[in-house]
C-alpha positions in Angstrom: -5.7 -10.7 -13.9 -3.6 -8.5 -16.4 -3.7 -4.8 -15.0 -5.7 -3.1 -18.0 -8.5 -5.5 -16.7 -8.8 -4.5 -13.3 -8.1 -1.5 -14.2 -11.4 -1.2 -16.2 -13.4 -2.4 -13.4 -11.9 -0.8 -10.2 -10.7 2.6 -12.1 -14.7 5.0 -10.5 -13.7 4.0 -7.5 -12.4 5.1 -4.6 -10.0 5.5 -3.1 -6.7 4.1 -5.4 -6.5 5.2 -8.3 -4.9 3.4 -11.4 -2.2 5.4 -10.9 -1.5 4.1 -7.1 -2.8 1.0 -8.3 -0.1 0.3 -10.8 2.7 1.3 -8.5 1.1 -1.7 -6.6 0.3 -4.3 -8.9 3.9 -3.8 -10.4 5.6 -4.0 -7.0 4.2 -7.0 -6.0 4.6 -8.5 -9.2 8.2 -7.8 -9.9 9.5 -8.3 -6.1 7.0 -11.8 -6.0 5.2 -10.9 -2.6 2.9 -13.7 -1.5 2.3 -13.2 1.7 0.6 -9.4 2.4 -0.9 -7.9 5.2 -2.4 -4.7 4.4 -4.8 -1.8 7.5 -7.4 -1.1 5.7 -8.9 -1.5 3.1 -12.3 0.8 2.6 -13.6 -0.4 -0.4 -11.2 -2.6 -1.3 -10.4 -1.0 -4.4 -6.1 -1.4 -3.3 -7.0 -5.1 -1.8 -8.0 -5.7 -5.5 -5.4 -3.9 -6.8 -2.8 -6.5 -5.2 -5.2 -8.9 -5.8 -4.8 -9.3 -10.1 -1.4 -9.1 -9.2 -1.7 -12.2 -6.9 -3.7 -13.2 -9.6 -1.0 -13.1 -12.4 1.9 -14.9 -10.2 -0.8 -17.5 -9.2 -0.5 -17.3 -6.1 -0.6 -15.7 -2.6 -2.9 -14.6 0.2 -3.5 -10.8 1.1 -5.1 -10.8 5.0 -7.2 -7.1 5.3 -7.9 -5.6 7.8 -10.4 -2.7 8.6 -12.7 -1.5 11.0 -16.1 -2.5 11.5 -17.5 0.8 10.5 -16.6 -0.2 6.6 -19.6 -2.4 6.4 -22.2 -1.8 4.6 -20.2 1.1 2.7 -20.6 0.8 -1.2 -19.4 -1.2 -2.7 -17.7 -3.0 -0.1 -14.9 -5.3 -0.4 -16.2 -7.9 -0.5 -18.9 -6.7 -3.2 -15.5 -5.8 -4.7 -13.7 -9.4 -4.2 -17.0 -10.9 -6.1 -17.1 -9.3 -9.1 -12.8 -10.1 -10.1 -13.5 -13.2 -9.5 -10.5 -12.3 -6.1 -11.8 -13.1 -3.3 -10.2 -16.4 -2.9 -6.8 -14.5 -2.5 -8.6 -11.9 0.1 -9.0 -12.7 4.3 -10.7 -9.2 5.0 -10.9 -8.8 8.5 -13.6 -6.9 10.6 -11.4 -5.5 14.0 -14.4 -4.3 16.7 -11.6 -1.2 17.8 -8.7 -0.9 15.6 -6.5 -3.4 14.1 -3.4 -3.6 16.9 -5.5 -6.2 18.2 -5.9 -8.7 15.7 -2.1 -7.7 14.9 -1.3 -8.7 18.8 -3.4 -11.8 18.0 -0.8 -12.8 15.2 1.7 -11.7 17.2 1.4 -14.6 18.9 0.6 -17.3 16.7 3.7 -17.3 15.0 5.3 -17.0 18.4 7.8 -20.2 18.9 10.0 -20.5 22.0 10.0 -16.8 23.1 10.0 -15.7 19.8 8.6 -14.1 17.1 8.6 -15.3 13.4 7.8 -13.3 11.0 5.4 -13.9 7.8 5.0 -10.8 6.1 6.9 -10.0 2.9 5.0 -6.7 1.9 2.9 -4.4 4.1 0.6 -1.7 2.8 -0.7 0.7 6.1 -4.0 2.8 4.9 -5.8 2.9 7.8 -6.2 4.8 11.7 -4.4 7.5 10.5 -3.6 8.7 14.0 -0.1 8.6 15.7 -0.7 6.5 18.5 -2.3 4.0 15.8 0.2 3.4 13.7 3.3 3.9 15.3 2.4 1.7 17.7 1.3 -0.2 14.2 5.2 -0.2 12.4 6.5 -1.8 16.0 4.5 -4.4 15.3 4.9 -5.3 11.8 8.3 -4.6 12.4 8.4 -8.2 14.1 5.6 -9.5 11.6 7.2 -8.5 8.0 10.6 -10.7 7.0 13.7 -9.2 6.9 14.6 -7.9 3.2 11.1 -6.6 2.9 8.3 -3.8 2.1 6.1 -1.3 3.9 4.6 0.9 2.8 3.0 3.8 4.7 0.2 5.8 2.8 -1.6 9.4 3.5 1.6 10.5 4.8 0.4 14.5 4.1 -3.7 13.8 5.5 -4.8 16.0 8.5 -8.1 15.7 10.4 -8.1 19.4 9.7 -8.8 18.9 6.4 -10.7 16.2 6.2 -14.3 16.4 4.2 -16.0 13.7 6.3 -13.7 14.3 9.7 -13.5 17.9 9.8 -17.1 18.7 11.1 -17.1 16.0 13.7 -17.3 15.8 17.1 -14.5 14.0 17.9 -12.2 16.0 15.5 -13.5 19.5 16.7 -12.6 18.3 21.1 -9.0 17.6 19.2 -6.4 19.9 20.4 -5.7 22.0 17.7 -1.7 20.7 17.4 -2.9 16.7 16.4 -5.6 18.2 14.4 -3.4 20.0 12.2 -1.3 17.8 11.8 0.4 15.4 9.6 -0.2 13.0 12.0 1.4 9.8 9.3 4.6 12.1 8.0 5.5 12.6 12.3 5.4 8.3 11.6 7.7 8.6 9.1 9.9 10.7 9.9 10.3 9.8 13.1 10.2 6.1 13.8 10.5 4.4 10.9 13.2 6.7 9.0 15.2 6.1 12.5 14.5 2.1 13.6 17.9 0.8 12.7 15.9 -2.0 11.5 15.3 -0.2 9.0 16.1 1.4 5.4 16.0 2.3 1.9 13.6 5.0 2.9 11.7 6.8 0.2 8.5 9.2 0.5 7.0 9.9 -2.8 4.0 12.2 -3.3 2.0 10.8 0.0 3.4 7.6 0.0 6.1 6.3 2.5 8.9 3.2 1.7 11.2 1.6 4.3 13.1 -1.6 3.9 13.4 -3.8 6.1 17.3 -4.8 6.7 18.4 -8.6 5.9 20.2 -8.8 9.2 22.1 -7.0 11.8 25.2 -8.0 10.1 23.5 -7.4 6.3 22.0 -4.6 4.2 20.6 -4.8 0.9 21.1 -0.7 0.6 22.4 0.6 -2.6 22.7 3.7 -4.7 19.3 2.6 -6.6 16.6 0.4 -4.5 13.2 -2.3 -6.4 11.4 1.2 -5.4 13.3 3.7 -6.5 13.3 1.6 -10.4 10.3 0.8 -10.0 9.5 4.2 -9.4 11.2 5.5 -12.6 10.0 2.6 -15.2 6.6 4.6 -14.4 7.9 8.0 -15.2 9.6 5.9 -18.5 7.2 3.9 -20.4 4.7 7.6 -21.1 7.7 8.9 -22.5 8.2 5.9 -24.6 4.3 6.0 -25.6 4.4 9.8 -26.9 7.4 8.8 -29.0 6.5 6.5 -30.9 3.2 7.9 -31.8 4.6 11.4 -32.5 7.5 8.2 -34.5 3.5 6.9 -35.9 2.6 9.8 -37.3 5.8 11.4 -38.7 5.5 7.9 -41.1 2.2 8.3 -41.9 3.4 11.6 -43.3 6.0 10.8 -45.1 4.2 8.2 -46.4 1.5 10.4 -47.0 4.0 12.9 -49.1 5.3 9.9 -51.4 2.5 7.9 -52.1 
């Protein structure tokens, strides 16, 4: 599915704006990601942007996990997948508590002769937003992510104390002040991901944090410009090109008008 088509359907639905959807869409197509893990889907907007990319490729699967509390959200993930006709690319799982237990089951399924065989070639984390859940999830993802592929963390700057929907809840009010006011995913990224020996090419862009898993113990993929650098460069150049073309078109019309 072309991006313009999926954008028209999703542009007014929270919580993934079209500019973020475009980055996810382009990343998946350019890197030919085929087996994707998403932790946290809520309405399913980001899921649909990624599924549209798989549809454009012609194959692939997204395993996406969120809590049962997302059932009943309007629109929910099933409604969006049906509306976009992308259901065949997505398997949503509703976890009883967090996605940690579901990750354990995947690791168990992928374990052969006491070794976990990596299965995913992209992982997008936009779920719990807590040090304990997402910190532990990162170490589990390390076992499931194929060497050479990427993990992306959303909401590095998010804080419980600033959440419009959660800051006045009893759960948040009972938090210690430092826990309530900390950007917990930023801590996960800087203290765990960036310091992990298996991950390189760390990149923070606005609220997103990217990291690439090393190819092997003896080979890295560290370069002056990674695929993520080039992706953001492309995103910044394309609007400039269109602006220049528009100006040229206007000037050409003006010149033709003078000589007509």
